[in-house]
N, C-alpha and C positions, 0 to 999 in steps of 0.2 A: 256584758261581762266578756272577759277575755280566755283565750285558750293559751295555757301556760304549760311549757315543758320544764319539768325540774330534773336536774342531774347531780347525783351526789351518791358516793360509795358507802354512805351511812344509812343503813335502813331506818334508823330511828328518825334522822333528820327528813329524810323522805316521807316517812308515815306523818311526822309533825307538820310539815308544810302542805302535804295534800290535805289534811285535816283542816288548817287554817283557811287555805284558799278555796277549797270547796265550800266551805261554809259561808264564804262571800259569794258565792255563785259562779265562781271560775270553773271552767273546764280544764282539768288538770291530768296531764301524763307524766308518768315516772320513768326516769332511765337510771339503772344501778351505777353506770358510770359514763364517761364521754363517749366512748365507742358506741354505745346503744343511742345515746342522744343523736350522734352524728347520722345514723341510720334512720332514725325518726324524723329528723329535720329534712332528710333526702326525700321522703316519701310523704310528708304531711306538712301543713301550714301551721304556724304559731302566730301569735301576738307577743310573746315573751318568753325568753329562757332565763332561768334561774340555776346558776351552775356554781358548784363547789370548785376550788382552784386544785387542790390536791387530791388527785385521782389518778387510778391506774386502770387501763394501759394508755389511754387518751385523757390527759389532764385538761383542768379548765382553761387554761390559756390556749392550748392546741384548738379546743373546742369553740372558743370565742373566735379566733382566727378563721376556722372553717365556716362558723356561723355568718361571719361577716361577709365570705365570698358566695356562699350558698344562698342564703337567706337575708340579704343586707336590711331588709324592712323589719327584721325581728330585734326588739329592744333586748338588751343583756344585763342583768344583775349578777355580781359576783358575789360568792359567799366564800370566805376562809377562816380557819381558826388560826392561820399563820399570819396575823395582819402586821404587814409591813408597809409603810408608805412606798416604797421601791414597788412592791407587787401591785398596790392601788394605782399608782400613776401609770405603771405599765398596762394595766387593764384599761383604764381610761384612754389611753394613747390608742390602743388597739380596737377602741371603739365601744367599751362598755357603758352603760348608761349611768350605772352607780356601782358601788362596792359596799358591802357590809361585812363586819367582822363577826365572826361567832365567839360567844353566844350572842344572839341578836334580841332586841326587844320586839315583841308582835307587833306592836302599835307602829314600830319605827320600820319594820318590814312591809307592813300594809301600806304606809304613807308612801314608801318608795316604790312599791308595786304600782300604786294608783298613778304617780308621777310618770312613772316609765311607760304605763300604757297610754296615758293621755298625752304624752310627747309624741310618743310614735304614731297615735291616731292623727294628731294635728298635722304632722309631717305628711301622712298619707293623703288627707284632705287636700293639702296644698299642692301635692304633686299628682293627683289623681291616681294614686296607687302606691308603687314601691318608691320609697324616698331616695334621692341619689346621695352622693357622697356628703352632702352638707348635713345629713342627719347625724353624722360624727363630727364632733368638736375637733378630734384629731385624726390626722392623717399621716401615718409614720410619727415623727415628732414635730410635725406641722400643725400650728394651731390654725384651723380653718373655719372661722365663723362667717367672714364676709364673703360676698359674691366674687370678689376678685380672687381671693386665696381658694375658694371652692373651685374655680375655673381651673387654678394652677394644678389643684390636686386632680381633678378630672383629667387634665393633659398628661399629668405623670402617670396615672392609672392607663391610660391608654398607650402610650409610647414605651413605658418601662420595660414590656416584654418583647419589644423589637431590639435589633442589633444597631439600630441607627445611632450616629453620632449626634449629640443634642448639645445646643448651646443656651444657657441660662443667664437672662440680663437683669439687670436691677440696680439701683443704687446701693452703696455700701450699707451693711447692716440690716439688709431686707430678708436675709436668710437663703442665700443661693447655694451654700453648702447642704443645708437641711433637704433642699431640694434634690439635690445632687444624691444624698444618701438615700432619699426615698426612691429614686429612680434605680438606684442600686437594688435596695431591699426588695423591691417588687419586680425585679428581673430574675431571669434564670440564672444570672450570675450571683445570687444573693448568697451563696455558700463560700464564694470566693472573697478575696480581699477588696476592701474599698481604701484607695490610696489618695488622699487630698494633697495637692501641692500647690502651695501659695507662690506663683511665678515671680511676683513682684519681691519676694523676700529672699530670692536665691540670686547671689552675686552674678554679674553677667558672664565673668570669666569661667565660673563653674557650672553655670545651668545646663550646658550641654552634658558636662559628666554627670550631674545630678539626675538627669532624665534617662540618658541612655547608657551610662555607665563608662568606664575607661579600661583599659589594658595596662599591664604593668610597662612603665616607662613612658606612657604618652606624654607626660609633662613632669615637670619638677615637682616632687612630691608624690608622684604616683608610683607608691612602692609596692603595690600589689594590683591584680585585677579586682574590679570593682562592678557589682551590678547596678544598674540603675533603677529608677523608680518605675520604669515601664515593665521591667522584668519582676519587680516586687509585686505589680498589681496583675501578674498572670492568672487567668482564668476569672478576673474579676473585673473591676472599674478603675479606671485614674480619672481623678477629677483635677482639671487645669484650671485654677481658679486666677483672676487677673491676667488671663492669657494674652491680653494687649501689651504686657510687659515683656514678652518674648522678644529678643533682638531680631531684626528684620533678617540677618545673615543665617538665624538659626531656623526661621520659619520654613524655609525649603526643606530641611531635614526633617520638621515635624509634619509636613505634607506628605513627604515620601512614606514615613511611619504610617500615617493613616490609611494612605492609597495601598500600600503593599503588605501592611502588618508585619513589617520587618524594621529591625533597627540595627545600626553598626555602632559598635562602642567607639569612643575617642581613642585614636591611635590604633584601632584594628581594621583589619582586612574583611573578616567575616562577618556576615549578615546573620540575625537571629530572627526567627519567627516569634512574635509576641501575641499571645491570645489575649486582647484587653479591649473593652468598651471605653471610649473617650467621652466625657461629658465635660465641657468647657463652660467658663463663665467670664463675664467683663463687666465692670463698673462703668465702662466708657462705650461709646457708640462706634462699633467696629467700622460701619459703613463710612462714617465720617473718617477715620483713620485710614480706610483704603482711599479715600480720595486725597488725603494728605499724603499718601505714599509712604506710611508708616507700617502698615499692615498688608499683606499679601491678599489680592482679591481672590485668587484661587483658594487660598488656605480658608479665608472668610466663609466662601460658598461651601466648602467641604466640611467645616465645622457647623455650619447653620442650616443643616439638612432641615432640622426641626428646632424651632426656637421656642422657649418658654420664658415669658416676661414676668417678673414678679413686681406687683405694683408698690409704690412706697406706702409706709404706714398711715401717712396723712390721707391717703385716699380710701383706706379701709378703718373707719372708725370703729367699726363693729368689733374688729380684732382686738381692741385697746384693753377692755375689761377681761377678756378671756386669757391674754396674755398675761395681764396682771395676775389672774389667778394661778395660771401656770407657773411663773416666776416665784410667786409666795410659796407654793407647794415644794418647788425646787430647793428654795434657800431654807425653809424650816426643817424639812425632812423628819416631819412626824411631831414637830412642836406645835405649841397652841397657836390657831389662827389668831391675828391681832385685830381689834376693832378697827374700822375704816371710817374715817369722817367723809361724809359724801361731798363736802367741798373739795377733798382730795380727788375722789372719783369725777367729779367735774372738770377739775384742772386737768387731770390725765385725759380726758375724753376730748378736751379742746385744744390740748397743744399740738403743734404743728410736727413734732418729731423730726427733726432734721437729720438726726442718727438712726432714724428708725427703729427696728426691733431691738438692736442693741442698745440703743439709748434708753429705751424703756426698761430693759433688764438692769442696766445701771442704775436708774432711778429707783427702781424696787430695791435692789441692794442697798442703795443710800438710805432709803426710809426704814428698811429693817435694821439697819446698823444704828440710826439714831431713835430708836422707839423709846417712849416713855410709857409706864403704865400699860404696855403691850398695846398701844394704840397707834395708828399712823394717822398724823394730823398734818397741818399746812406745814407746821414748823419742821416737819421731818423730810420735807421736800427739798430738792435744790432750789436756790433762790430764782434761777433763771425761769423756771416753770411758774412761779407765783407772779413774778413780774409781767410775763406774757400773758397770764390770765387777767391780772388787774389792768392790763391795757386793752382788754377786750370785753366791753360792756355786754355784748350780745350774747357771750357765753355766760357771763355771770347771770343774766336774766334766766337762762336755760338751767341753772344750776339745781343740782337735787338736793332734796331736803331730808333729814333724818340721819340715821347713823346704822353702820353695821352692828348687828348684834351679836356678840359672843355665843358660840355654840350652835349657831345657825350655819347650815352648810353654805360655804364661801361659792361653790357652783351655782346653788339655786339663788343665792343673794344676788350675784352679778348678772344671771338672767334677768330676775325681776326687776333690778335696778336700771338694765340696759332698756328695757321696755319702758320704765318709768322717765327715762331720760329722753327718750324718743318721743313719748308723749308731751314731755314738756315743751321740746323743740317745736312740735306740732302746735301747740297752744300759743308759743311765741310767735309763730307765722299765721296766726287768727285761724287756725284749722285747717289750713290750706297744704295737703300733704304733698303736692308737688314742689312747692317752695321750701317745705321742710326737707324733702329729698336732697333739693339743691344744696340747701344749707348744710346738710350733714356729708354731702358728696357722695350719696350713694343713689342707686337706681330707685325709682318709684316700687318696682317688684320687690326690691329687697326690704324697703319700708315696709311693705304689706306682710311680708314673709316673718319680719321681726315683730309684727303685730297681728298674730293670726286671729285674736279674737276681735280685732276691729273690722266691720262690715266695709266692704269696698264700695266707695261712692260711683 
């Protein structure tokens, strides 16, 4: 049985939950609000936290964040009478295992508690104690089921509190801006502004003015002084996306801004101090551009003190179903989840995703646009995915069977189907897990992690 902490400012709910859970043999402690629960978490160890969202002076979301920091191994179930999809998704992103609206059904509560406890125990067994960040499906706004994205999240977690300039690399559509946002939100600058700049979208003749500002009369049309984006990001983070697009002649001024923390407006003589952290990103290999002479070597090394590389989606198939769930939740905003043919799941799992996460998001939007009878079928998919799948017999042999049932938790369904899919691939490979891992393009350790009930050979 588990040790469970319950936080709710409603004495009736506390009494009810205490009675229900103790009758099942659980060791229960009660907290009349989030502040009391926080103190108990500091001094004692729990398997599970059940928390109301609407509490004072420390509300449930604050308590959830504190729990993730202090006791990351503790599973969290959120309760609220103010049931909104926005709140639910936010809670899940912050690391909650599940979310139940009030009034709740007792059998539904008990089933959720059991799943949460089983899940946390399985994670602890796999890691020999406290589970790392992969225990959470979300890290900030990043979906991180795969080993590659878990590693990215671990890197973000380690370097976000530093003052170091960071370079994020990856193909277009992999989520470089989400990583930059996570770096900002987990830093000491999180209360300051986050200013994203798509350098490729700025006209070459105006990019210096946009970044550093200009003084009145600096050029034709400069009718007044203007602050640049560096000043707009004061006290926060400026994200320079596609930094490879910055003209060579402007790179020296950017280098000086990084080195001295000072900028000079176009047409001006005075230098201004700017307190900003710089996160840069590129979808091209900057080392190659340095060799070609189109990117300054000294600027490259100044920007790349720490590098974070985001793997393409085709290298992290474990993320596909989790991202599918995420995008459906985003698009429906509280609507009824559609049924999903398993043929669709197999197609999504086996597609190469040249457009990465952005392409998957577009595909889900396409499917939801062409829904019939609230069901996602092959006919709702873009034709290029179907053609690609039909040209890959190996993928068809590993296809899933059955159909997603309405009313079933999409999250639980996708977890179960992912395991089922992995087992089918293992069977297709004659039970050889090494070959199955190679076919799936994941490590053998990740395959075992995804199949915790399987005994290791």
